[in-house]
C-alpha positions as YAML, in Angstrom:
chain: A
units: angstrom
residues:
- id: 1
  name: MET
  ca: [-9.20, -27.84, -0.06]
- id: 2
  name: GLU
  ca: [-6.31, -26.66, 2.11]
- id: 3
  name: THR
  ca: [-6.45, -22.98, 3.09]
- id: 4
  name: VAL
  ca: [-4.08, -20.59, 4.85]
- id: 5
  name: GLN
  ca: [-4.64, -19.99, 8.56]
- id: 6
  name: GLY
  ca: [-3.75, -16.32, 8.76]
- id: 7
  name: ILE
  ca: [-1.03, -13.80, 8.09]
- id: 8
  name: GLY
  ca: [2.41, -15.08, 9.00]
- id: 9
  name: GLY
  ca: [4.15, -11.76, 8.46]
- id: 10
  name: ILE
  ca: [4.09, -8.46, 6.66]
- id: 11
  name: PHE
  ca: [7.26, -7.61, 4.78]
- id: 12
  name: PHE
  ca: [7.94, -4.26, 3.13]
- id: 13
  name: ARG
  ca: [10.82, -2.01, 2.19]
- id: 14
  name: ALA
  ca: [11.92, 0.83, 4.48]
- id: 15
  name: LYS
  ca: [14.48, 3.60, 4.19]
- id: 16
  name: ASP
  ca: [15.55, 3.05, 7.82]
- id: 17
  name: PRO
  ca: [14.39, -0.42, 8.94]
- id: 18
  name: ALA
  ca: [15.87, -0.14, 12.47]
- id: 19
  name: ALA
  ca: [14.19, 3.20, 13.18]
- id: 20
  name: LEU
  ca: [10.88, 2.03, 11.74]
- id: 21
  name: THR
  ca: [11.02, -1.19, 13.76]
- id: 22
  name: ALA
  ca: [11.59, 0.87, 16.93]
- id: 23
  name: TRP
  ca: [8.66, 3.20, 16.06]
- id: 24
  name: TYR
  ca: [6.25, 0.26, 15.62]
- id: 25
  name: LYS
  ca: [7.44, -1.25, 18.93]
- id: 26
  name: THR
  ca: [7.19, 2.06, 20.84]
- id: 27
  name: HIS
  ca: [3.86, 3.30, 19.52]
- id: 28
  name: LEU
  ca: [1.93, 0.18, 18.51]
- id: 29
  name: GLY
  ca: [3.50, -2.53, 20.68]
- id: 30
  name: ILE
  ca: [4.66, -4.70, 17.77]
- id: 31
  name: ASN
  ca: [7.75, -6.68, 18.73]
- id: 32
  name: PRO
  ca: [10.48, -6.80, 16.09]
- id: 33
  name: ALA
  ca: [11.06, -9.99, 14.11]
- id: 34
  name: PRO
  ca: [13.15, -12.38, 16.22]
- id: 35
  name: THR
  ca: [16.78, -12.79, 15.31]
- id: 36
  name: ASP
  ca: [17.44, -15.52, 17.87]
- id: 37
  name: MET
  ca: [15.53, -18.03, 20.00]
- id: 38
  name: GLU
  ca: [15.45, -15.69, 23.02]
- id: 39
  name: MET
  ca: [13.40, -12.94, 21.33]
- id: 40
  name: GLN
  ca: [9.61, -12.98, 21.60]
- id: 41
  name: PRO
  ca: [7.85, -12.35, 18.28]
- id: 42
  name: TRP
  ca: [4.70, -10.26, 18.02]
- id: 43
  name: VAL
  ca: [1.72, -12.54, 18.61]
- id: 44
  name: ALA
  ca: [-1.56, -11.10, 17.37]
- id: 45
  name: SER
  ca: [-4.75, -11.88, 19.24]
- id: 46
  name: GLU
  ca: [-7.19, -14.08, 17.41]
- id: 47
  name: GLY
  ca: [-9.81, -12.22, 15.46]
- id: 48
  name: VAL
  ca: [-10.92, -11.09, 12.05]
- id: 49
  name: THR
  ca: [-8.32, -10.40, 9.38]
- id: 50
  name: VAL
  ca: [-9.59, -8.71, 6.24]
- id: 51
  name: PHE
  ca: [-7.77, -9.37, 2.96]
- id: 52
  name: ALA
  ca: [-8.97, -6.78, 0.47]
- id: 53
  name: PRO
  ca: [-7.20, -5.81, -2.74]
- id: 54
  name: PHE
  ca: [-8.36, -2.33, -3.79]
- id: 55
  name: GLY
  ca: [-8.52, -1.00, -7.32]
- id: 56
  name: ASP
  ca: [-5.47, 0.97, -8.38]
- id: 57
  name: ASP
  ca: [-7.69, 4.05, -8.66]
- id: 58
  name: THR
  ca: [-8.93, 3.90, -5.03]
- id: 59
  name: ASP
  ca: [-8.96, 7.10, -3.02]
- id: 60
  name: TYR
  ca: [-9.26, 5.19, 0.28]
- id: 61
  name: PHE
  ca: [-5.53, 5.77, 0.87]
- id: 62
  name: GLU
  ca: [-2.75, 7.70, -0.84]
- id: 63
  name: ALA
  ca: [-2.21, 6.98, -4.54]
- id: 64
  name: ASP
  ca: [1.58, 6.79, -4.12]
- id: 65
  name: LYS
  ca: [1.29, 3.95, -1.55]
- id: 66
  name: ALA
  ca: [0.83, 0.35, -2.65]
- id: 67
  name: PHE
  ca: [-0.57, -0.80, 0.69]
- id: 68
  name: MET
  ca: [-2.19, 0.30, 3.93]
- id: 69
  name: LEU
  ca: [-1.81, -1.65, 7.14]
- id: 70
  name: ASN
  ca: [-4.93, -2.17, 9.26]
- id: 71
  name: PHE
  ca: [-4.54, -3.16, 12.91]
- id: 72
  name: ARG
  ca: [-7.36, -4.28, 15.20]
- id: 73
  name: VAL
  ca: [-7.40, -2.49, 18.56]
- id: 74
  name: ALA
  ca: [-9.48, -3.19, 21.66]
- id: 75
  name: ASN
  ca: [-9.97, 0.44, 22.68]
- id: 76
  name: LEU
  ca: [-9.63, 3.00, 19.90]
- id: 77
  name: ASP
  ca: [-10.12, 5.98, 22.24]
- id: 78
  name: ALA
  ca: [-7.23, 4.87, 24.45]
- id: 79
  name: MET
  ca: [-4.99, 4.15, 21.45]
- id: 80
  name: VAL
  ca: [-5.75, 7.53, 19.86]
- id: 81
  name: SER
  ca: [-5.06, 9.32, 23.16]
- id: 82
  name: GLN
  ca: [-1.75, 7.49, 23.54]
- id: 83
  name: LEU
  ca: [-0.71, 8.36, 19.99]
- id: 84
  name: ARG
  ca: [-1.73, 12.01, 20.31]
- id: 85
  name: ALA
  ca: [0.32, 12.22, 23.51]
- id: 86
  name: ALA
  ca: [3.30, 11.12, 21.38]
- id: 87
  name: ASP
  ca: [2.51, 13.89, 18.84]
- id: 88
  name: ILE
  ca: [1.33, 11.42, 16.19]
- id: 89
  name: GLU
  ca: [-1.29, 12.96, 13.93]
- id: 90
  name: ILE
  ca: [-4.67, 11.22, 13.80]
- id: 91
  name: SER
  ca: [-6.94, 11.53, 10.75]
- id: 92
  name: HIS
  ca: [-9.90, 9.84, 9.09]
- id: 93
  name: GLU
  ca: [-11.75, 9.12, 12.33]
- id: 94
  name: MET
  ca: [-15.03, 7.47, 11.41]
- id: 95
  name: THR
  ca: [-17.63, 4.90, 12.37]
- id: 96
  name: MET
  ca: [-19.16, 2.34, 10.00]
- id: 97
  name: ASP
  ca: [-22.39, 0.86, 11.35]
- id: 98
  name: GLY
  ca: [-21.99, -2.85, 12.00]
- id: 99
  name: VAL
  ca: [-18.26, -2.76, 11.17]
- id: 100
  name: GLY
  ca: [-16.68, -0.56, 13.84]
- id: 101
  name: ARG
  ca: [-14.66, 2.59, 14.40]
- id: 102
  name: PHE
  ca: [-11.55, 3.66, 12.54]
- id: 103
  name: ALA
  ca: [-8.72, 6.17, 12.79]
- id: 104
  name: ARG
  ca: [-5.72, 6.70, 10.52]
- id: 105
  name: ILE
  ca: [-2.08, 7.42, 11.31]
- id: 106
  name: HIS
  ca: [1.12, 7.28, 9.27]
- id: 107
  name: ASP
  ca: [4.44, 5.79, 10.29]
- id: 108
  name: PRO
  ca: [7.60, 7.95, 10.02]
- id: 109
  name: GLU
  ca: [8.08, 6.88, 6.39]
- id: 110
  name: GLY
  ca: [4.55, 7.93, 5.44]
- id: 111
  name: ASN
  ca: [2.98, 4.47, 5.25]
- id: 112
  name: PRO
  ca: [-0.74, 4.65, 6.07]
- id: 113
  name: ILE
  ca: [-1.97, 2.68, 9.08]
- id: 114
  name: GLU
  ca: [-5.65, 2.25, 9.84]
- id: 115
  name: LEU
  ca: [-6.61, 1.43, 13.40]
- id: 116
  name: TRP
  ca: [-9.87, -0.51, 13.71]
- id: 117
  name: GLU
  ca: [-12.00, -1.19, 16.76]
- id: 118
  name: PRO
  ca: [-14.49, -3.84, 15.53]
- id: 119
  name: ALA
  ca: [-18.16, -3.37, 16.35]
- id: 120
  name: SER
  ca: [-19.15, -5.40, 19.37]
...
């Protein structure tokens, strides 16, 4: 059986795509989608990607949001410090034994983003 190899992109609607693209580049280091052959796309490091549909009654993230992004990070403490220095609110800091550490932020349009430092 042929299977997919990973996520090739995440596409979602935004009120101000240019501003949101700049926010993700500035605060999370995600390069914008290339519009020509000279631009470097974001290349994720190899690692676990979790694909997990949640029930529509989940309280894991806001009920008015259809999705939550989850990004792997190498050093959650450093990332959280960097984001706090940029006045980005951090919430839902927690540790799950055997899974890793988590923290939550929201982009300027209110989309939830979970940052995950996998257990080593």
